[in-house]
TORTI-247065 format. One record per residue (C-alpha): residue number from 1; chain; x, y, z. Coordinates in steps of 0.1 Angstrom, whole numbers, m for minus. Example, Ala and Ser with C-alpha at 12.3 -4.5 7.8 and 13.67 -1.06 7.14 Angstrom:
2
DOKE; resi; chain; u; v; w
DOKE; 1; A; 123; m45; 78
DOKE; 2; A; 137; m11; 71
This chain:
205
DOKE; resi; chain; u; v; w
DOKE; 1; A; 212; m104; m44
DOKE; 2; A; 240; m85; m57
DOKE; 3; A; 247; m105; m84
DOKE; 4; A; 213; m107; m93
DOKE; 5; A; 205; m68; m93
DOKE; 6; A; 239; m58; m112
DOKE; 7; A; 227; m91; m137
DOKE; 8; A; 193; m74; m143
DOKE; 9; A; 215; m37; m148
DOKE; 10; A; 230; m54; m178
DOKE; 11; A; 201; m69; m194
DOKE; 12; A; 190; m37; m196
DOKE; 13; A; 216; m18; m214
DOKE; 14; A; 212; m7; m249
DOKE; 15; A; 238; 12; m251
DOKE; 16; A; 256; 8; m283
DOKE; 17; A; 289; 21; m272
DOKE; 18; A; 307; 31; m249
DOKE; 19; A; 299; 70; m247
DOKE; 20; A; 270; 71; m271
DOKE; 21; A; 247; 90; m241
DOKE; 22; A; 268; 115; m247
DOKE; 23; A; 278; 112; m286
DOKE; 24; A; 273; 140; m308
DOKE; 25; A; 241; 116; m327
DOKE; 26; A; 233; 122; m359
DOKE; 27; A; 206; 108; m381
DOKE; 28; A; 203; 104; m421
DOKE; 29; A; 183; 91; m443
DOKE; 30; A; 192; 68; m480
DOKE; 31; A; 167; 86; m506
DOKE; 32; A; 149; 57; m529
DOKE; 33; A; 132; 66; m563
DOKE; 34; A; 113; 47; m589
DOKE; 35; A; 127; 68; m621
DOKE; 36; A; 129; 58; m658
DOKE; 37; A; 121; 22; m652
DOKE; 38; A; 148; 17; m629
DOKE; 39; A; 154; 29; m592
DOKE; 40; A; 174; 55; m582
DOKE; 41; A; 203; 63; m542
DOKE; 42; A; 195; 108; m540
DOKE; 43; A; 219; 121; m531
DOKE; 44; A; 220; 165; m519
DOKE; 45; A; 246; 188; m524
DOKE; 46; A; 251; 212; m499
DOKE; 47; A; 247; 246; m503
DOKE; 48; A; 278; 268; m515
DOKE; 49; A; 265; 293; m488
DOKE; 50; A; 266; 260; m456
DOKE; 51; A; 295; 270; m430
DOKE; 52; A; 302; 232; m429
DOKE; 53; A; 312; 215; m457
DOKE; 54; A; 296; 235; m483
DOKE; 55; A; 294; 215; m522
DOKE; 56; A; 295; 182; m504
DOKE; 57; A; 274; 156; m518
DOKE; 58; A; 252; 139; m489
DOKE; 59; A; 220; 120; m479
DOKE; 60; A; 194; 145; m465
DOKE; 61; A; 204; 138; m423
DOKE; 62; A; 209; 160; m389
DOKE; 63; A; 214; 160; m354
DOKE; 64; A; 195; 142; m332
DOKE; 65; A; 172; 165; m313
DOKE; 66; A; 161; 157; m276
DOKE; 67; A; 130; 163; m293
DOKE; 68; A; 132; 137; m314
DOKE; 69; A; 113; 103; m305
DOKE; 70; A; 137; 86; m320
DOKE; 71; A; 166; 84; m348
DOKE; 72; A; 144; 78; m375
DOKE; 73; A; 123; 107; m364
DOKE; 74; A; 153; 127; m369
DOKE; 75; A; 163; 114; m403
DOKE; 76; A; 123; 117; m418
DOKE; 77; A; 124; 152; m399
DOKE; 78; A; 157; 163; m412
DOKE; 79; A; 146; 151; m453
DOKE; 80; A; 114; 170; m444
DOKE; 81; A; 136; 206; m436
DOKE; 82; A; 165; 201; m463
DOKE; 83; A; 143; 181; m493
DOKE; 84; A; 106; 194; m482
DOKE; 85; A; 92; 159; m487
DOKE; 86; A; 62; 155; m464
DOKE; 87; A; 69; 118; m444
DOKE; 88; A; 37; 109; m446
DOKE; 89; A; 46; 101; m479
DOKE; 90; A; 80; 84; m468
DOKE; 91; A; 84; 48; m470
DOKE; 92; A; 109; 37; m446
DOKE; 93; A; 120; m2; m456
DOKE; 94; A; 147; m10; m430
DOKE; 95; A; 175; 12; m410
DOKE; 96; A; 210; 3; m419
DOKE; 97; A; 246; m5; m388
DOKE; 98; A; 246; 27; m373
DOKE; 99; A; 285; 39; m377
DOKE; 100; A; 304; 50; m352
DOKE; 101; A; 334; 77; m365
DOKE; 102; A; 343; 80; m332
DOKE; 103; A; 332; 75; m290
DOKE; 104; A; 319; 110; m297
DOKE; 105; A; 300; 106; m331
DOKE; 106; A; 277; 81; m342
DOKE; 107; A; 254; 82; m367
DOKE; 108; A; 224; 61; m375
DOKE; 109; A; 210; 56; m413
DOKE; 110; A; 182; 41; m424
DOKE; 111; A; 164; 39; m457
DOKE; 112; A; 137; 49; m473
DOKE; 113; A; 114; 52; m512
DOKE; 114; A; 103; 88; m513
DOKE; 115; A; 88; 109; m546
DOKE; 116; A; 119; 121; m566
DOKE; 117; A; 95; 144; m581
DOKE; 118; A; 88; 158; m547
DOKE; 119; A; 121; 163; m543
DOKE; 120; A; 131; 184; m572
DOKE; 121; A; 104; 204; m566
DOKE; 122; A; 99; 212; m528
DOKE; 123; A; 140; 210; m513
DOKE; 124; A; 152; 241; m495
DOKE; 125; A; 177; 263; m517
DOKE; 126; A; 191; 276; m485
DOKE; 127; A; 206; 248; m477
DOKE; 128; A; 207; 224; m511
DOKE; 129; A; 229; 235; m540
DOKE; 130; A; 208; 208; m560
DOKE; 131; A; 196; 173; m557
DOKE; 132; A; 208; 145; m580
DOKE; 133; A; 199; 107; m582
DOKE; 134; A; 227; 75; m592
DOKE; 135; A; 211; 46; m608
DOKE; 136; A; 217; 19; m583
DOKE; 137; A; 224; m6; m615
DOKE; 138; A; 255; 26; m616
DOKE; 139; A; 265; 16; m583
DOKE; 140; A; 257; m20; m581
DOKE; 141; A; 289; m28; m606
DOKE; 142; A; 309; 3; m600
DOKE; 143; A; 333; m2; m571
DOKE; 144; A; 342; 27; m554
DOKE; 145; A; 382; 42; m552
DOKE; 146; A; 399; 37; m515
DOKE; 147; A; 425; 64; m506
DOKE; 148; A; 439; 54; m465
DOKE; 149; A; 443; 88; m445
DOKE; 150; A; 467; 81; m419
DOKE; 151; A; 453; 103; m383
DOKE; 152; A; 482; 108; m355
DOKE; 153; A; 469; 114; m325
DOKE; 154; A; 483; 145; m312
DOKE; 155; A; 476; 156; m273
DOKE; 156; A; 472; 193; m262
DOKE; 157; A; 493; 209; m241
DOKE; 158; A; 481; 204; m210
DOKE; 159; A; 480; 172; m213
DOKE; 160; A; 491; 151; m181
DOKE; 161; A; 525; 129; m193
DOKE; 162; A; 540; 133; m160
DOKE; 163; A; 512; 112; m150
DOKE; 164; A; 519; 81; m173
DOKE; 165; A; 553; 58; m182
DOKE; 166; A; 575; 74; m209
DOKE; 167; A; 564; 107; m203
DOKE; 168; A; 564; 128; m238
DOKE; 169; A; 587; 98; m252
DOKE; 170; A; 552; 80; m249
DOKE; 171; A; 546; 60; m286
DOKE; 172; A; 513; 69; m294
DOKE; 173; A; 497; 47; m323
DOKE; 174; A; 486; 59; m354
DOKE; 175; A; 458; 42; m377
DOKE; 176; A; 444; 46; m415
DOKE; 177; A; 415; 59; m417
DOKE; 178; A; 396; 50; m448
DOKE; 179; A; 378; 73; m472
DOKE; 180; A; 360; 57; m499
DOKE; 181; A; 354; 73; m531
DOKE; 182; A; 320; 73; m558
DOKE; 183; A; 327; 94; m594
DOKE; 184; A; 299; 93; m613
DOKE; 185; A; 294; 125; m639
DOKE; 186; A; 305; 158; m627
DOKE; 187; A; 294; 146; m595
DOKE; 188; A; 312; 133; m562
DOKE; 189; A; 300; 105; m531
DOKE; 190; A; 327; 108; m510
DOKE; 191; A; 337; 108; m469
DOKE; 192; A; 308; 92; m446
DOKE; 193; A; 282; 96; m473
DOKE; 194; A; 307; 70; m493
DOKE; 195; A; 310; 52; m465
DOKE; 196; A; 270; 44; m457
DOKE; 197; A; 262; 41; m493
DOKE; 198; A; 295; 15; m495
DOKE; 199; A; 278; m2; m466
DOKE; 200; A; 243; 2; m481
DOKE; 201; A; 256; m14; m511
DOKE; 202; A; 274; m44; m500
DOKE; 203; A; 242; m52; m485
DOKE; 204; A; 219; m59; m511
DOKE; 205; A; 245; m73; m537
């Protein structure tokens, strides 16, 4: 009986990873538009007055609120708030793999078809400096440039070194963080947005 009950509990576990229930959860939309006879991916350039990442190129999206029924609903809500698009006019065609930046931060990306004319006339100028589109054909033909950033753990002063073997001489492992850069004319796409974009492009190649 004990093992059967445990099996039911384990079978009911739908967490993507340990800590997902307490992580900062966000959702983004990868907007596709058909303009001038070809498909494009749309990006927004964050307002220069934004407190976080001003001027960066990004996809519309943000934090998943408790009121959001699902990550997809959060992505549609944020897209409406930032780009002014009516969610009823957005055609979600699929989801990408979640991006787990760390055990405390996960992003759920979705791909959708939107109306570019609606975007350029309706985007929120308080949050978005400008919108721009990169041809999908160009993205399929151009590989992004990879740069590696070493990441070294830095324990806080109150870390209990006395409770671990070797104490302050403990050898913390280092890792290398990949940063991809797409350079399209005057526009640079990098960071989280470039990671999601590369995953999307690799999937459809």
